[in-house]
N, C-alpha and C positions, 0 to 999 in steps of 0.2 A: 821958826825952825826951818832951815834950808833943806829941801829935798831934791835929789837928782834921780830921775828915772831914765833907764837905759834900755833901748831895743838893740840887743847885741847881735849884729849881723856878721856875715863872713868877711866883708871888706869895709863897709860903712856901718856906723852905729848911730841910731837916733838917740838924741839926748833932750830931755825936758827938765827945766829948772824952775823952782818956785818955792812957795811956802804952802798956802792953802790951795792955790791954783797955779798952774804953770805960767810963768811970766815970759819965758822965751823957750824956743825949741829949734834945734838945728842938727846937723850931722857932724860926726867926728870920725876920722879914719881909725879903723880898729887898732892899728899899731900904735896910735897916739892916745888911745882912750885912757889907759891906766894913768899916764902922766897928767892928762887933762883932769881926771877925777882927783888926783892928788892935789893939784893946784886949786881945784874948785872948793875944797874944804867944806863939803856939805855935812850936815848932821846925820842924814839918812840917805842911803843909796838903795834904789829899788831896781832890780834886774828882771826883765821879762823872761819867762821860760816857755818854750814852745812844746807843749804836749801834742801828740797826734790828735786828729779830730775825734778818735774813739777814746782818747784819754790815756793812751799808752806812752811810756817813756820812749825816747829816741836818742840817737847820738847827739843831735842838736840840743835836746833837753839837758844832757849831762855836760855838754860844752858850756852852756850858759850857767849851770850850777857851779861848775868848776871855776868859772870866772868870778862868780859871786864869792866863792870861798877865798879866792886869791885876794879880792878886795878886802874881805873881812880880816885876813891875816896881815896883809901888807899895809893897809891904810888904817886898820884898827877902828873901823866905822861899824855902825849898826847897819846890817844889810838884810834886805827882804827880797823874796821872790814873788812874782805875780804871774798867774796863768795868763799867757798872752795868745792863746791859740786862735782867737778870732781877730786880734788887732790888725795884723798885716793884711788879712783877707778883707777886712772892712774897707781898707784904703787902697786896694789893688787897682792898678791903672791910674792912680792919681799921682800928681807930683809930690815930692817930699814925703814919700810913704814912710820912711824910717823915722823922721821927726814926728809925724802924725801918730805913728804907733807908740812912740815914747810918751806923747801927751796922753794917749789912751791908757797906758800903763800907769802913769802918774795919777790920773783921775780915779782909776780903779783902786789904787792903794789908798788914796785920801778918803774915798767913800767907805773904806773898811768892809767891803763886801766879801764874798767867798773867793777862794783861789789865791789867798795871800798866805805865804809861808815864811817862817823865820829860819835862820841857820842855828838851830839849837844843838848843844852838845849831846852826843849819844848817851843813853842811860846804860852804864856798864853793869853787868851782872857779876855776882860773886865768882871768884876764880874757880871754886869747886864745881859750880854749875856748868861753867864753860868746859871744864875738863870732862865732866860727865857726858856732855853732848858730843865732844870730839871723839869719844870712845865708841859711839854708836855707829853701826854699819848700815848702809843702804842709801837709797835715793832720798835726799834731804830737802824739805821745804822749811824756810824760816819765815814765820808770819808775824808781822807787827812788832818786831823787836829791832833794836838799833845797835846792838853790840856786834861789830864785825868780826870779833874773835870767834863767833859761832860758825862762820862760813868755811867752806872747803870747796875743793874743785868740783865744778859742775852742779853746785847747789842752786836752787831757785829761791828767790826772796819775794815776799809780798809786803810792800811798804808804800804807804800813801804819802809820807813826808818826803819831798824831793831831795832834801839834803841827805837824809839817812840813806835813801835809795842810791844816791851818787856815791856814798862811801862804800856801799856793797858793790856797786858797779866797778869801782876802782880795784876791788879785790878779785874781779873776774866773775862775779855772780850775774846770773840773768835776773832782772828785777821787773816785776809787774806791779801796777797800781790797783788793778781791779781783779777780784776773784774769778770773774768770767773767763779770763784768759789762762787760768791755771789748767784748764782742761787740756791744753796743748802739751802739758808736761806731766800730767798725772798718769798713773798713780804714784804716790810717794810712800816709801817705807817708814819714814820718820817725818813728823811735822812738829816743829818746835815753835811754841807760841806762849803768850802770857795767859790766854784763856781759851779753853776748848769751846768750839761752836759747831752747830749742825752743818753750817756751810763748809767748814774745813774738813769735816769727817768724810764728806763725799769724795774727797781727793785722795783718801788713804787706800793703800793696797789692802787686800784681804787679811794679811797677817801683820799689817803695819801698826804703828803706835803713835799716839800724840803725847808729847812731853810738854807739860805746862811749867813754866819757870816763874 
């Protein structure tokens, strides 16, 4: 089963190709990458995503996820995301840093460790529940849900799955991976989630409410 791992850079992209181990690694110009992958005809494509060192999403994170989505739709391949926040730093000041990072991304995926994400379809809620939420007024936090129909202007989203986070980001929401950083945006008048937790309650305003869907 042919696997291609990609370190998606601003100008140059590292690429590693192989089956159980990478057999070759090199760089490809970013503008030529899509066509290269089309011709490569791999079974699986793995794209590295750069979280910040504190684990937060960034513009670069969503650029990489957006590219992965593009591959999934245009090439109709199985695409995965791998946390690459340490890869480029490991090889800093070395030659061929992009291709070495791609090898690291490849090996992390094959090892099936943590930090591997798929591009799963969002779980849509019943239309009636979505309408109920849209009628609520106040500052909104959407926690651990993937239906972007819930979002509205200036809402905040807590979402650990990068692809779901990207879909909310495209809608103009601010998205966090870790509850620690919700302190910067609290308190919330409404928290919409699938299950009420003590951790979420502390971000609620005095007269706020948690809506479990």
